[in-house]
PDB file of N, H, CA, C and O in Angstrom:
ATOM      1  N   MET A   1     -10.556  23.290   1.592  1.00  0.00           N
ATOM      2  CA  MET A   1      -9.570  22.784   1.199  1.00  0.00           C
ATOM      3  C   MET A   1      -9.810  21.783  -0.024  1.00  0.00           C
ATOM      4  O   MET A   1     -10.759  21.007  -0.135  1.00  0.00           O
ATOM      5  N   ALA A   2      -8.827  21.951  -0.855  1.00  0.00           N
ATOM      6  H   ALA A   2      -8.056  22.582  -0.764  1.00  0.00           H
ATOM      7  CA  ALA A   2      -9.272  21.200  -2.211  1.00  0.00           C
ATOM      8  C   ALA A   2      -9.001  19.732  -2.026  1.00  0.00           C
ATOM      9  O   ALA A   2      -8.006  19.350  -1.412  1.00  0.00           O
ATOM     10  N   ASP A   3      -9.809  18.970  -2.512  1.00  0.00           N
ATOM     11  H   ASP A   3     -10.618  19.280  -3.011  1.00  0.00           H
ATOM     12  CA  ASP A   3      -9.719  17.414  -2.815  1.00  0.00           C
ATOM     13  C   ASP A   3      -8.762  17.113  -3.862  1.00  0.00           C
ATOM     14  O   ASP A   3      -9.151  17.160  -5.029  1.00  0.00           O
ATOM     15  N   LEU A   4      -7.389  16.766  -3.557  1.00  0.00           N
ATOM     16  H   LEU A   4      -7.073  16.727  -2.608  1.00  0.00           H
ATOM     17  CA  LEU A   4      -6.779  16.825  -4.763  1.00  0.00           C
ATOM     18  C   LEU A   4      -7.009  15.158  -5.563  1.00  0.00           C
ATOM     19  O   LEU A   4      -6.813  14.991  -6.767  1.00  0.00           O
ATOM     20  N   TYR A   5      -7.344  14.318  -4.844  1.00  0.00           N
ATOM     21  H   TYR A   5      -7.503  14.455  -3.866  1.00  0.00           H
ATOM     22  CA  TYR A   5      -7.704  13.059  -5.331  1.00  0.00           C
ATOM     23  C   TYR A   5      -8.898  13.067  -6.359  1.00  0.00           C
ATOM     24  O   TYR A   5      -8.946  12.386  -7.384  1.00  0.00           O
ATOM     25  N   LEU A   6      -9.938  14.031  -5.874  1.00  0.00           N
ATOM     26  H   LEU A   6      -9.899  14.585  -5.042  1.00  0.00           H
ATOM     27  CA  LEU A   6     -11.082  14.273  -6.785  1.00  0.00           C
ATOM     28  C   LEU A   6     -10.817  14.980  -8.111  1.00  0.00           C
ATOM     29  O   LEU A   6     -11.247  14.696  -9.229  1.00  0.00           O
ATOM     30  N   LYS A   7     -10.003  15.973  -7.725  1.00  0.00           N
ATOM     31  H   LYS A   7      -9.653  16.204  -6.817  1.00  0.00           H
ATOM     32  CA  LYS A   7      -9.464  16.797  -9.052  1.00  0.00           C
ATOM     33  C   LYS A   7      -8.757  15.983  -9.935  1.00  0.00           C
ATOM     34  O   LYS A   7      -8.964  16.052 -11.146  1.00  0.00           O
ATOM     35  N   ALA A   8      -7.778  15.067  -9.351  1.00  0.00           N
ATOM     36  H   ALA A   8      -7.610  15.011  -8.367  1.00  0.00           H
ATOM     37  CA  ALA A   8      -7.097  14.145 -10.218  1.00  0.00           C
ATOM     38  C   ALA A   8      -7.790  13.511 -11.101  1.00  0.00           C
ATOM     39  O   ALA A   8      -7.577  13.607 -12.310  1.00  0.00           O
ATOM     40  N   LEU A   9      -8.749  12.754 -10.550  1.00  0.00           N
ATOM     41  H   LEU A   9      -8.922  12.675  -9.568  1.00  0.00           H
ATOM     42  CA  LEU A   9      -9.758  11.867 -11.181  1.00  0.00           C
ATOM     43  C   LEU A   9     -10.583  12.426 -12.219  1.00  0.00           C
ATOM     44  O   LEU A   9     -10.784  11.854 -13.290  1.00  0.00           O
ATOM     45  N   THR A  10     -11.087  13.606 -11.882  1.00  0.00           N
ATOM     46  H   THR A  10     -10.924  14.070 -11.012  1.00  0.00           H
ATOM     47  CA  THR A  10     -12.052  14.444 -12.802  1.00  0.00           C
ATOM     48  C   THR A  10     -10.974  14.811 -14.035  1.00  0.00           C
ATOM     49  O   THR A  10     -11.335  14.722 -15.209  1.00  0.00           O
ATOM     50  N   SER A  11      -9.834  15.163 -13.724  1.00  0.00           N
ATOM     51  H   SER A  11      -9.541  15.234 -12.771  1.00  0.00           H
ATOM     52  CA  SER A  11      -8.916  15.749 -14.821  1.00  0.00           C
ATOM     53  C   SER A  11      -8.514  14.617 -15.758  1.00  0.00           C
ATOM     54  O   SER A  11      -8.514  14.827 -16.971  1.00  0.00           O
ATOM     55  N   GLU A  12      -8.208  13.556 -15.317  1.00  0.00           N
ATOM     56  H   GLU A  12      -8.208  13.386 -14.332  1.00  0.00           H
ATOM     57  CA  GLU A  12      -8.087  12.276 -16.116  1.00  0.00           C
ATOM     58  C   GLU A  12      -9.124  11.850 -16.798  1.00  0.00           C
ATOM     59  O   GLU A  12      -8.855  11.263 -17.847  1.00  0.00           O
ATOM     60  N   ARG A  13     -10.522  12.003 -16.442  1.00  0.00           N
ATOM     61  H   ARG A  13     -10.740  12.480 -15.590  1.00  0.00           H
ATOM     62  CA  ARG A  13     -11.570  11.415 -17.003  1.00  0.00           C
ATOM     63  C   ARG A  13     -11.952  12.408 -18.098  1.00  0.00           C
ATOM     64  O   ARG A  13     -12.367  11.953 -19.164  1.00  0.00           O
ATOM     65  N   ARG A  14     -11.851  13.683 -17.929  1.00  0.00           N
ATOM     66  H   ARG A  14     -11.514  14.052 -17.063  1.00  0.00           H
ATOM     67  CA  ARG A  14     -12.048  14.820 -18.920  1.00  0.00           C
ATOM     68  C   ARG A  14     -11.008  14.459 -19.936  1.00  0.00           C
ATOM     69  O   ARG A  14     -11.503  14.270 -21.047  1.00  0.00           O
ATOM     70  N   ALA A  15      -9.802  14.320 -19.880  1.00  0.00           N
ATOM     71  H   ALA A  15      -9.400  14.474 -18.978  1.00  0.00           H
ATOM     72  CA  ALA A  15      -8.738  14.192 -20.854  1.00  0.00           C
ATOM     73  C   ALA A  15      -9.058  12.803 -21.722  1.00  0.00           C
ATOM     74  O   ALA A  15      -9.008  12.853 -22.951  1.00  0.00           O
ATOM     75  N   LEU A  16      -9.295  11.916 -21.228  1.00  0.00           N
ATOM     76  H   LEU A  16      -9.336  11.876 -20.229  1.00  0.00           H
ATOM     77  CA  LEU A  16      -9.851  10.522 -21.845  1.00  0.00           C
ATOM     78  C   LEU A  16     -10.902  10.845 -22.562  1.00  0.00           C
ATOM     79  O   LEU A  16     -10.953  10.526 -23.750  1.00  0.00           O
ATOM     80  N   TRP A  17     -11.942  11.556 -21.929  1.00  0.00           N
ATOM     81  H   TRP A  17     -11.900  11.815 -20.964  1.00  0.00           H
ATOM     82  CA  TRP A  17     -13.304  11.533 -22.682  1.00  0.00           C
ATOM     83  C   TRP A  17     -13.019  12.503 -23.983  1.00  0.00           C
ATOM     84  O   TRP A  17     -13.504  12.239 -25.083  1.00  0.00           O
ATOM     85  N   ALA A  18     -12.199  13.630 -23.751  1.00  0.00           N
ATOM     86  H   ALA A  18     -11.805  13.844 -22.857  1.00  0.00           H
ATOM     87  CA  ALA A  18     -11.767  14.316 -25.081  1.00  0.00           C
ATOM     88  C   ALA A  18     -11.129  13.620 -26.119  1.00  0.00           C
ATOM     89  O   ALA A  18     -11.199  13.940 -27.306  1.00  0.00           O
ATOM     90  N   GLU A  19     -10.520  12.687 -25.675  1.00  0.00           N
ATOM     91  H   GLU A  19     -10.463  12.427 -24.711  1.00  0.00           H
ATOM     92  CA  GLU A  19      -9.522  11.859 -26.621  1.00  0.00           C
ATOM     93  C   GLU A  19     -10.701  10.820 -27.144  1.00  0.00           C
ATOM     94  O   GLU A  19     -10.751  10.542 -28.342  1.00  0.00           O
ATOM     95  N   CYS A  20     -11.447  10.376 -26.405  1.00  0.00           N
ATOM     96  H   CYS A  20     -11.407  10.602 -25.432  1.00  0.00           H
ATOM     97  CA  CYS A  20     -12.323   9.495 -27.319  1.00  0.00           C
ATOM     98  C   CYS A  20     -13.458  10.026 -28.191  1.00  0.00           C
ATOM     99  O   CYS A  20     -14.057   9.328 -29.009  1.00  0.00           O
ATOM    100  N   ARG A  21     -13.703  11.294 -27.957  1.00  0.00           N
ATOM    101  H   ARG A  21     -13.216  11.861 -27.292  1.00  0.00           H
ATOM    102  CA  ARG A  21     -14.560  12.002 -28.755  1.00  0.00           C
ATOM    103  C   ARG A  21     -13.884  12.586 -29.965  1.00  0.00           C
ATOM    104  O   ARG A  21     -14.525  12.662 -31.013  1.00  0.00           O
ATOM    105  N   LEU A  22     -12.525  13.041 -29.898  1.00  0.00           N
ATOM    106  H   LEU A  22     -12.004  12.979 -29.047  1.00  0.00           H
ATOM    107  CA  LEU A  22     -11.800  13.362 -30.913  1.00  0.00           C
ATOM    108  C   LEU A  22     -11.560  12.349 -32.034  1.00  0.00           C
ATOM    109  O   LEU A  22     -11.662  12.624 -33.229  1.00  0.00           O
ATOM    110  N   LYS A  23     -11.219  11.101 -31.516  1.00  0.00           N
ATOM    111  H   LYS A  23     -11.137  10.878 -30.545  1.00  0.00           H
ATOM    112  CA  LYS A  23     -10.824  10.059 -32.188  1.00  0.00           C
ATOM    113  C   LYS A  23     -11.887   9.035 -32.587  1.00  0.00           C
ATOM    114  O   LYS A  23     -11.602   8.108 -33.344  1.00  0.00           O
ATOM    115  N   GLY A  24     -13.141   9.204 -32.066  1.00  0.00           N
ATOM    116  H   GLY A  24     -13.372   9.957 -31.451  1.00  0.00           H
ATOM    117  CA  GLY A  24     -14.169   8.547 -32.306  1.00  0.00           C
ATOM    118  C   GLY A  24     -14.025   7.066 -31.882  1.00  0.00           C
ATOM    119  O   GLY A  24     -14.425   6.127 -32.570  1.00  0.00           O
ATOM    120  N   LEU A  25     -13.362   6.942 -30.577  1.00  0.00           N
ATOM    121  H   LEU A  25     -13.038   7.706 -30.019  1.00  0.00           H
ATOM    122  CA  LEU A  25     -13.127   5.425 -30.155  1.00  0.00           C
ATOM    123  C   LEU A  25     -14.508   4.715 -29.906  1.00  0.00           C
ATOM    124  O   LEU A  25     -15.594   5.265 -29.724  1.00  0.00           O
ATOM    125  N   ALA A  26     -14.234   3.417 -29.939  1.00  0.00           N
ATOM    126  H   ALA A  26     -13.352   2.970 -30.087  1.00  0.00           H
ATOM    127  CA  ALA A  26     -15.401   2.529 -29.731  1.00  0.00           C
ATOM    128  C   ALA A  26     -15.573   2.081 -28.229  1.00  0.00           C
ATOM    129  O   ALA A  26     -14.596   2.272 -27.505  1.00  0.00           O
ATOM    130  N   LYS A  27     -16.769   1.473 -27.637  1.00  0.00           N
ATOM    131  H   LYS A  27     -17.563   1.318 -28.225  1.00  0.00           H
ATOM    132  CA  LYS A  27     -16.845   1.504 -26.321  1.00  0.00           C
ATOM    133  C   LYS A  27     -15.928   0.353 -25.820  1.00  0.00           C
ATOM    134  O   LYS A  27     -15.666   0.295 -24.619  1.00  0.00           O
ATOM    135  N   ASP A  28     -15.476  -0.481 -26.607  1.00  0.00           N
ATOM    136  H   ASP A  28     -15.689  -0.434 -27.583  1.00  0.00           H
ATOM    137  CA  ASP A  28     -14.507  -1.699 -25.928  1.00  0.00           C
ATOM    138  C   ASP A  28     -13.090  -1.188 -25.836  1.00  0.00           C
ATOM    139  O   ASP A  28     -12.291  -2.023 -25.410  1.00  0.00           O
ATOM    140  N   THR A  29     -12.556   0.108 -26.169  1.00  0.00           N
ATOM    141  H   THR A  29     -13.204   0.786 -26.515  1.00  0.00           H
ATOM    142  CA  THR A  29     -11.180   0.462 -26.104  1.00  0.00           C
ATOM    143  C   THR A  29     -10.952   0.610 -24.557  1.00  0.00           C
ATOM    144  O   THR A  29     -11.789   0.651 -23.655  1.00  0.00           O
ATOM    145  N   ALA A  30      -9.552   0.681 -24.505  1.00  0.00           N
ATOM    146  H   ALA A  30      -8.872   0.648 -25.237  1.00  0.00           H
ATOM    147  CA  ALA A  30      -8.985   0.735 -22.926  1.00  0.00           C
ATOM    148  C   ALA A  30      -9.330   2.137 -22.519  1.00  0.00           C
ATOM    149  O   ALA A  30      -9.581   2.241 -21.318  1.00  0.00           O
ATOM    150  N   GLN A  31      -9.406   3.276 -23.245  1.00  0.00           N
ATOM    151  H   GLN A  31      -9.202   3.191 -24.221  1.00  0.00           H
ATOM    152  CA  GLN A  31      -9.746   4.590 -22.868  1.00  0.00           C
ATOM    153  C   GLN A  31     -11.195   4.677 -22.225  1.00  0.00           C
ATOM    154  O   GLN A  31     -11.491   5.257 -21.180  1.00  0.00           O
ATOM    155  N   ARG A  32     -12.013   3.991 -23.056  1.00  0.00           N
ATOM    156  H   ARG A  32     -11.774   3.520 -23.905  1.00  0.00           H
ATOM    157  CA  ARG A  32     -13.517   4.131 -22.484  1.00  0.00           C
ATOM    158  C   ARG A  32     -13.706   3.153 -21.247  1.00  0.00           C
ATOM    159  O   ARG A  32     -14.545   3.414 -20.386  1.00  0.00           O
ATOM    160  N   GLN A  33     -12.975   2.117 -21.185  1.00  0.00           N
ATOM    161  H   GLN A  33     -12.293   1.904 -21.885  1.00  0.00           H
ATOM    162  CA  GLN A  33     -12.960   1.151 -20.035  1.00  0.00           C
ATOM    163  C   GLN A  33     -12.573   1.897 -18.908  1.00  0.00           C
ATOM    164  O   GLN A  33     -13.233   1.808 -17.873  1.00  0.00           O
ATOM    165  N   ARG A  34     -11.419   2.742 -18.996  1.00  0.00           N
ATOM    166  H   ARG A  34     -10.883   2.814 -19.837  1.00  0.00           H
ATOM    167  CA  ARG A  34     -10.802   3.562 -17.938  1.00  0.00           C
ATOM    168  C   ARG A  34     -12.001   4.649 -17.356  1.00  0.00           C
ATOM    169  O   ARG A  34     -12.303   4.820 -16.174  1.00  0.00           O
ATOM    170  N   ILE A  35     -12.471   5.194 -18.318  1.00  0.00           N
ATOM    171  H   ILE A  35     -12.227   5.056 -19.278  1.00  0.00           H
ATOM    172  CA  ILE A  35     -13.462   6.177 -17.875  1.00  0.00           C
ATOM    173  C   ILE A  35     -14.554   5.487 -17.112  1.00  0.00           C
ATOM    174  O   ILE A  35     -15.031   6.142 -16.184  1.00  0.00           O
ATOM    175  N   VAL A  36     -15.107   4.121 -17.357  1.00  0.00           N
ATOM    176  H   VAL A  36     -14.720   3.590 -18.110  1.00  0.00           H
ATOM    177  CA  VAL A  36     -16.069   3.572 -16.370  1.00  0.00           C
ATOM    178  C   VAL A  36     -15.378   3.101 -15.157  1.00  0.00           C
ATOM    179  O   VAL A  36     -16.124   2.989 -14.185  1.00  0.00           O
ATOM    180  N   GLU A  37     -14.124   2.794 -14.966  1.00  0.00           N
ATOM    181  H   GLU A  37     -13.518   2.886 -15.756  1.00  0.00           H
ATOM    182  CA  GLU A  37     -13.410   2.762 -13.698  1.00  0.00           C
ATOM    183  C   GLU A  37     -13.431   4.000 -13.057  1.00  0.00           C
ATOM    184  O   GLU A  37     -13.729   4.044 -11.864  1.00  0.00           O
ATOM    185  N   ILE A  38     -13.153   5.030 -13.688  1.00  0.00           N
ATOM    186  H   ILE A  38     -12.911   4.995 -14.657  1.00  0.00           H
ATOM    187  CA  ILE A  38     -12.992   6.433 -12.969  1.00  0.00           C
ATOM    188  C   ILE A  38     -14.407   6.879 -12.350  1.00  0.00           C
ATOM    189  O   ILE A  38     -14.549   7.449 -11.269  1.00  0.00           O
ATOM    190  N   ASP A  39     -15.400   6.520 -13.219  1.00  0.00           N
ATOM    191  H   ASP A  39     -15.285   6.057 -14.098  1.00  0.00           H
ATOM    192  CA  ASP A  39     -16.772   6.889 -12.711  1.00  0.00           C
ATOM    193  C   ASP A  39     -17.003   6.087 -11.537  1.00  0.00           C
ATOM    194  O   ASP A  39     -17.519   6.714 -10.611  1.00  0.00           O
ATOM    195  N   ALA A  40     -16.761   4.875 -11.326  1.00  0.00           N
ATOM    196  H   ALA A  40     -16.342   4.367 -12.078  1.00  0.00           H
ATOM    197  CA  ALA A  40     -16.909   4.041 -10.140  1.00  0.00           C
ATOM    198  C   ALA A  40     -16.131   4.708  -9.052  1.00  0.00           C
ATOM    199  O   ALA A  40     -16.751   5.208  -8.114  1.00  0.00           O
ATOM    200  N   LEU A  41     -14.952   4.754  -9.091  1.00  0.00           N
ATOM    201  H   LEU A  41     -14.448   4.348  -9.853  1.00  0.00           H
ATOM    202  CA  LEU A  41     -14.228   5.271  -8.401  1.00  0.00           C
ATOM    203  C   LEU A  41     -14.574   6.827  -7.689  1.00  0.00           C
ATOM    204  O   LEU A  41     -14.348   7.113  -6.513  1.00  0.00           O
ATOM    205  N   LEU A  42     -15.203   7.774  -8.764  1.00  0.00           N
ATOM    206  H   LEU A  42     -15.387   7.542  -9.719  1.00  0.00           H
ATOM    207  CA  LEU A  42     -15.671   8.905  -8.208  1.00  0.00           C
ATOM    208  C   LEU A  42     -16.984   8.838  -7.288  1.00  0.00           C
ATOM    209  O   LEU A  42     -17.275   9.612  -6.376  1.00  0.00           O
ATOM    210  N   ALA A  43     -17.684   7.760  -7.732  1.00  0.00           N
ATOM    211  H   ALA A  43     -17.448   7.131  -8.473  1.00  0.00           H
ATOM    212  CA  ALA A  43     -18.934   7.448  -7.134  1.00  0.00           C
ATOM    213  C   ALA A  43     -18.431   7.117  -5.789  1.00  0.00           C
ATOM    214  O   ALA A  43     -18.768   7.938  -4.936  1.00  0.00           O
ATOM    215  N   ALA A  44     -17.671   6.071  -5.351  1.00  0.00           N
ATOM    216  H   ALA A  44     -17.398   5.404  -6.045  1.00  0.00           H
ATOM    217  CA  ALA A  44     -17.236   5.652  -4.166  1.00  0.00           C
ATOM    218  C   ALA A  44     -16.732   6.735  -3.410  1.00  0.00           C
ATOM    219  O   ALA A  44     -17.047   6.805  -2.222  1.00  0.00           O
ATOM    220  N   HIS A  45     -15.971   7.621  -3.935  1.00  0.00           N
ATOM    221  H   HIS A  45     -15.716   7.564  -4.900  1.00  0.00           H
ATOM    222  CA  HIS A  45     -15.175   8.608  -3.110  1.00  0.00           C
ATOM    223  C   HIS A  45     -16.303   9.825  -2.926  1.00  0.00           C
ATOM    224  O   HIS A  45     -16.118  10.524  -1.930  1.00  0.00           O
ATOM    225  N   LYS A  46     -17.289  10.118  -3.647  1.00  0.00           N
ATOM    226  H   LYS A  46     -17.440   9.550  -4.456  1.00  0.00           H
ATOM    227  CA  LYS A  46     -18.284  10.962  -3.166  1.00  0.00           C
ATOM    228  C   LYS A  46     -19.009  10.393  -2.158  1.00  0.00           C
ATOM    229  O   LYS A  46     -19.305  11.154  -1.237  1.00  0.00           O
ATOM    230  N   ALA A  47     -19.416   9.124  -2.076  1.00  0.00           N
ATOM    231  H   ALA A  47     -19.175   8.506  -2.824  1.00  0.00           H
ATOM    232  CA  ALA A  47     -20.184   8.516  -1.129  1.00  0.00           C
ATOM    233  C   ALA A  47     -19.509   8.524   0.156  1.00  0.00           C
ATOM    234  O   ALA A  47     -20.104   8.893   1.168  1.00  0.00           O
ATOM    235  N   LYS A  48     -18.249   8.122   0.175  1.00  0.00           N
ATOM    236  H   LYS A  48     -17.766   7.823  -0.647  1.00  0.00           H
ATOM    237  CA  LYS A  48     -17.312   8.156   1.316  1.00  0.00           C
ATOM    238  C   LYS A  48     -17.399   9.673   1.911  1.00  0.00           C
ATOM    239  O   LYS A  48     -17.542   9.786   3.129  1.00  0.00           O
ATOM    240  N   GLN A  49     -17.335  10.593   1.274  1.00  0.00           N
ATOM    241  H   GLN A  49     -17.219  10.501   0.285  1.00  0.00           H
ATOM    242  CA  GLN A  49     -17.357  11.962   1.771  1.00  0.00           C
ATOM    243  C   GLN A  49     -18.635  12.344   2.098  1.00  0.00           C
ATOM    244  O   GLN A  49     -18.687  13.338   2.822  1.00  0.00           O
ATOM    245  N   ASP A  50     -19.810  11.788   1.742  1.00  0.00           N
ATOM    246  H   ASP A  50     -19.768  10.980   1.154  1.00  0.00           H
ATOM    247  CA  ASP A  50     -20.981  11.967   2.365  1.00  0.00           C
ATOM    248  C   ASP A  50     -21.323  11.305   3.404  1.00  0.00           C
ATOM    249  O   ASP A  50     -22.390  11.581   3.953  1.00  0.00           O
ATOM    250  N   GLY A  51     -20.505  10.299   3.896  1.00  0.00           N
ATOM    251  H   GLY A  51     -19.638  10.075   3.450  1.00  0.00           H
ATOM    252  CA  GLY A  51     -20.448   9.439   4.821  1.00  0.00           C
ATOM    253  C   GLY A  51     -21.538   8.219   4.746  1.00  0.00           C
ATOM    254  O   GLY A  51     -21.991   7.671   5.751  1.00  0.00           O
ATOM    255  N   LYS A  52     -21.842   7.925   3.581  1.00  0.00           N
ATOM    256  H   LYS A  52     -21.474   8.370   2.765  1.00  0.00           H
ATOM    257  CA  LYS A  52     -22.628   6.916   3.063  1.00  0.00           C
ATOM    258  C   LYS A  52     -21.756   5.604   2.893  1.00  0.00           C
ATOM    259  O   LYS A  52     -20.671   5.720   2.322  1.00  0.00           O
ATOM    260  N   PRO A  53     -22.194   4.270   3.389  1.00  0.00           N
ATOM    261  CA  PRO A  53     -21.596   3.230   3.076  1.00  0.00           C
ATOM    262  C   PRO A  53     -21.462   2.809   1.603  1.00  0.00           C
ATOM    263  O   PRO A  53     -22.427   3.133   0.911  1.00  0.00           O
ATOM    264  N   THR A  54     -20.525   2.193   1.014  1.00  0.00           N
ATOM    265  H   THR A  54     -19.741   1.930   1.576  1.00  0.00           H
ATOM    266  CA  THR A  54     -20.708   1.847  -0.428  1.00  0.00           C
ATOM    267  C   THR A  54     -20.886   0.196  -0.429  1.00  0.00           C
ATOM    268  O   THR A  54     -20.412  -0.631   0.350  1.00  0.00           O
ATOM    269  N   ALA A  55     -21.653   0.037  -1.465  1.00  0.00           N
ATOM    270  H   ALA A  55     -22.038   0.709  -2.098  1.00  0.00           H
ATOM    271  CA  ALA A  55     -22.112  -1.432  -1.375  1.00  0.00           C
ATOM    272  C   ALA A  55     -21.623  -2.269  -2.706  1.00  0.00           C
ATOM    273  O   ALA A  55     -21.896  -3.464  -2.818  1.00  0.00           O
TER     274      ALA A  55
END
């Protein structure tokens, strides 16, 4: 079964990353900060799926 939460986060991250690359946005922009947040959410979700506790 497809993990829709994982798909949604990955899709949002890809779109933001493409926008940042296209526009050449700096690291302190809202889009780049959201990418960092999504990375943390993805890591937590993958750890939860693997049954590992998040620290």
